[in-house]
C-alpha positions as CSV (number, residue, x, y, z in Angstrom):
1,M,120.1,101.3,119.8
2,I,120.6,105.0,119.0
3,V,122.3,104.2,115.7
4,L,118.9,103.0,114.5
5,L,117.9,106.6,114.2
6,G,119.5,106.3,110.7
7,V,116.5,104.2,109.7
8,L,114.2,107.0,110.9
9,V,116.0,109.4,108.6
10,V,115.3,107.0,105.7
11,V,111.6,106.7,106.6
12,L,111.2,110.5,106.9
13,G,113.1,111.2,103.7
14,F,111.0,108.8,101.7
15,A,107.8,109.9,103.4
16,T,108.5,113.5,102.4
17,R,109.6,112.4,98.9
18,R,113.2,113.7,99.0
19,N,115.9,112.7,96.6
20,P,116.6,109.0,97.4
21,L,120.4,109.4,96.9
22,L,120.5,112.3,99.4
23,V,118.2,110.4,101.9
24,V,120.4,107.3,101.9
25,G,123.6,109.3,102.1
26,A,122.3,111.4,105.0
27,A,121.1,108.2,106.8
28,G,124.6,106.7,106.4
29,I,126.3,109.8,107.8
30,V,123.9,110.0,110.8
31,T,124.3,106.3,111.5
32,G,128.1,106.6,111.3
33,L,128.3,109.6,113.6
34,L,125.9,108.1,116.1
35,G,127.9,104.9,116.1
36,G,131.0,106.8,117.2
37,L,132.8,107.2,113.9
38,S,134.7,110.4,113.2
39,P,133.8,112.4,110.0
40,Q,137.0,111.1,108.4
41,R,136.1,107.5,109.0
42,V,132.5,108.0,107.7
43,L,133.9,109.5,104.5
44,A,136.4,106.6,104.3
45,A,133.6,104.1,104.7
46,F,131.7,105.8,101.8
47,G,134.8,105.7,99.6
48,T,135.5,102.0,100.4
49,G,131.9,101.1,99.7
50,F,131.9,102.8,96.4
51,A,135.3,101.3,95.4
52,S,134.2,97.8,96.2
53,S,130.9,98.1,94.3
54,R,131.8,100.5,91.5
55,S,130.7,97.9,88.9
56,V,127.1,99.0,89.7
57,T,127.7,102.2,87.8
58,I,128.7,100.4,84.6
59,F,125.3,101.3,83.2
60,V,126.5,104.9,82.9
61,I,128.6,103.9,79.9
62,T,125.4,103.0,78.0
63,L,123.7,106.3,78.5
64,P,125.5,108.3,75.7
65,V,124.8,105.5,73.3
66,I,121.1,105.4,74.3
67,G,120.9,109.2,74.1
68,L,122.3,109.1,70.6
69,L,119.9,106.4,69.5
70,E,117.0,108.4,70.9
71,H,118.1,111.5,69.2
72,H,117.9,109.6,65.9
73,G,114.4,108.3,66.5
74,L,114.7,105.1,68.5
75,Q,111.5,105.7,70.5
76,E,109.5,106.6,67.3
77,Q,110.7,103.4,65.6
78,A,109.7,101.4,68.7
79,R,106.2,102.9,68.6
80,R,106.0,102.1,64.9
81,L,107.1,98.5,65.4
82,I,104.5,97.7,68.0
83,T,101.7,98.9,65.7
84,R,102.4,95.9,63.4
85,F,101.1,93.5,66.1
86,A,97.4,94.2,66.2
87,G,96.6,91.7,69.1
88,L,99.4,93.0,71.4
89,T,97.9,95.5,73.8
90,A,99.9,97.6,76.3
91,G,99.0,95.2,79.1
92,R,99.9,92.1,77.1
93,F,103.1,93.6,75.9
94,L,104.2,94.5,79.5
95,A,103.2,91.1,80.8
96,L,105.4,89.5,78.1
97,Y,108.2,91.9,79.1
98,L,107.7,90.9,82.8
99,L,108.1,87.2,81.8
100,L,111.2,87.8,79.7
101,R,112.7,90.0,82.5
102,Q,112.1,87.4,85.1
103,I,113.5,84.5,83.0
104,A,116.6,86.5,82.1
105,A,117.2,87.4,85.8
106,A,116.7,83.8,86.8
107,V,119.6,82.7,84.7
108,G,121.9,85.5,85.8
109,L,121.4,87.9,82.9
110,N,120.5,90.9,85.0
111,N,121.9,93.5,82.7
112,V,120.3,92.3,79.5
113,F,117.2,94.4,80.4
114,G,117.0,97.4,82.7
115,H,115.5,100.9,83.1
116,A,118.3,102.8,81.3
117,Q,118.9,100.4,78.4
118,T,115.4,98.9,77.8
119,V,112.5,100.5,79.7
120,R,113.0,104.1,78.7
121,P,114.1,103.7,75.1
122,L,112.1,100.7,74.1
123,A,109.6,99.1,76.5
124,A,107.8,102.3,77.6
125,P,107.4,103.8,74.1
126,M,106.2,100.4,72.7
127,A,103.6,100.1,75.5
128,E,102.5,103.7,74.8
129,G,102.2,102.9,71.1
130,A,100.1,99.8,71.8
131,A,97.9,101.8,74.1
132,E,97.5,104.7,71.6
133,R,96.6,102.2,68.8
134,R,93.8,100.7,70.9
135,H,92.5,103.7,72.9
136,G,93.6,106.7,70.8
137,P,95.9,109.6,72.0
138,L,96.7,109.3,75.7
139,G,96.2,112.0,78.2
140,E,99.1,112.9,80.4
141,K,97.8,110.9,83.4
142,A,97.3,107.8,81.3
143,R,100.7,108.2,79.7
144,E,102.4,108.4,83.1
145,K,100.4,105.3,84.2
146,V,101.7,103.3,81.2
147,R,105.3,104.4,81.9
148,S,105.0,103.5,85.6
149,F,103.7,100.1,84.8
150,A,106.6,99.6,82.3
151,A,109.0,100.4,85.1
152,S,107.2,98.2,87.6
153,A,107.4,95.2,85.2
154,D,111.2,95.6,85.1
155,N,111.4,96.0,88.9
156,V,109.2,93.0,89.8
157,G,110.8,90.8,87.2
158,L,114.3,91.5,88.4
159,F,113.6,91.5,92.1
160,F,111.9,88.1,92.2
161,G,113.7,86.5,89.3
162,E,117.3,87.1,90.4
163,D,116.9,85.1,93.6
164,V,116.3,82.0,91.5
165,F,119.9,82.3,90.3
166,L,122.0,80.6,93.0
167,A,125.1,82.8,92.4
168,V,123.4,86.1,93.0
169,G,124.8,88.3,95.7
170,S,121.7,88.2,98.0
171,I,121.6,84.4,98.0
172,L,125.3,84.2,98.9
173,L,124.9,86.9,101.6
174,I,122.1,85.0,103.2
175,T,123.8,81.6,103.2
176,G,127.0,83.2,104.5
177,F,125.3,84.9,107.3
178,V,123.1,82.0,108.3
179,N,126.0,79.5,108.2
180,T,128.3,81.8,110.2
181,T,125.8,82.9,112.8
182,Y,123.9,79.6,113.4
183,H,126.6,77.2,112.5
184,T,124.5,75.4,109.9
185,H,125.3,74.2,106.3
186,L,122.9,75.9,104.1
187,E,123.5,75.6,100.3
188,P,122.7,78.4,97.9
189,L,120.8,75.9,95.7
190,Q,118.4,75.3,98.6
191,L,117.5,79.0,98.8
192,A,117.3,79.3,95.0
193,L,114.8,76.4,94.8
194,W,112.6,77.9,97.5
195,A,112.6,81.2,95.6
196,I,110.9,79.6,92.6
197,P,107.4,79.5,94.2
198,T,107.7,83.2,95.2
199,A,108.9,84.1,91.7
200,L,105.9,82.3,90.2
201,C,103.5,84.0,92.5
202,A,105.0,87.4,91.7
203,L,104.7,86.7,88.0
204,A,101.0,85.7,88.3
205,I,100.0,88.6,90.6
206,H,101.8,91.3,88.7
207,G,101.0,89.8,85.4
208,W,97.4,90.0,86.3
209,R,97.8,93.7,87.3
210,L,99.5,94.4,83.9
211,L,96.7,92.7,82.0
212,R,94.2,94.9,83.9
213,L,95.9,98.0,82.6
214,D,94.0,97.9,79.3
215,R,90.7,98.0,81.2
216,Q,92.0,100.9,83.3
217,L,93.1,102.8,80.2
218,S,89.7,102.3,78.6
219,G,88.1,104.4,81.3
220,G,90.9,106.9,81.7
221,T,92.4,107.9,78.4
222,S,90.3,111.0,77.9
223,G,92.3,114.2,77.6
224,P,92.7,117.3,75.6
225,G,94.3,115.5,72.7
226,R,92.0,112.5,72.5
227,S,90.5,111.9,69.1
228,A,86.8,111.7,68.3
229,A,87.3,108.2,67.1
230,A,88.7,107.2,70.5
231,E,85.8,108.9,72.2
232,T,83.2,106.9,70.2
233,G,85.1,103.6,70.7
234,E,86.2,103.2,67.1
235,T,89.5,101.5,66.3
236,V,92.3,104.0,65.5
237,K,94.0,102.9,62.3
């Protein structure tokens, strides 16, 4: 039971807002040492884990491309594009993004969207542009709120959408563990079907939260740079 102290390291690290990578790494080292592994075996376990799942770092390849596009005005073009859709508010846009993210994850297209390739360069600037068109220039707190909701739309859509895809790693892990431990015959399709109601509930609940974002911004967009038109409630052209 002493090896569970590694969980305590994770809890304390996140509670004190430390770097997540350092927290998880420290927790792994503590767990390995308390479990009787030598430092060499702990290091070997880290190396083996990285080598077996190195595909998760494939997104790094996209970073130079995205950086080059942002340097040449990708975010400004995204803001300009969203202003052409007068009825698309920040909340409605993010709710639409949540729906598309969840649908893509449900059919196994996890890497079509994502924080690095979509949220930072496109989704967040477009949501900010929609909010600024409706509410005027955003204060720093309101801008961070829009960005956090953009990130949450991606997280929720992926987390609850990917379990509907029967070939995702989590579904295969669950079925493998249950069948081996309890000597049953659980099919991945059965878990995927049961994940659909959860995904729909997540879509409805978080979609409702995203739609409420516009009302929250209406009362919290005041800041040093807010225009007089925004203060009087006039539409910013």
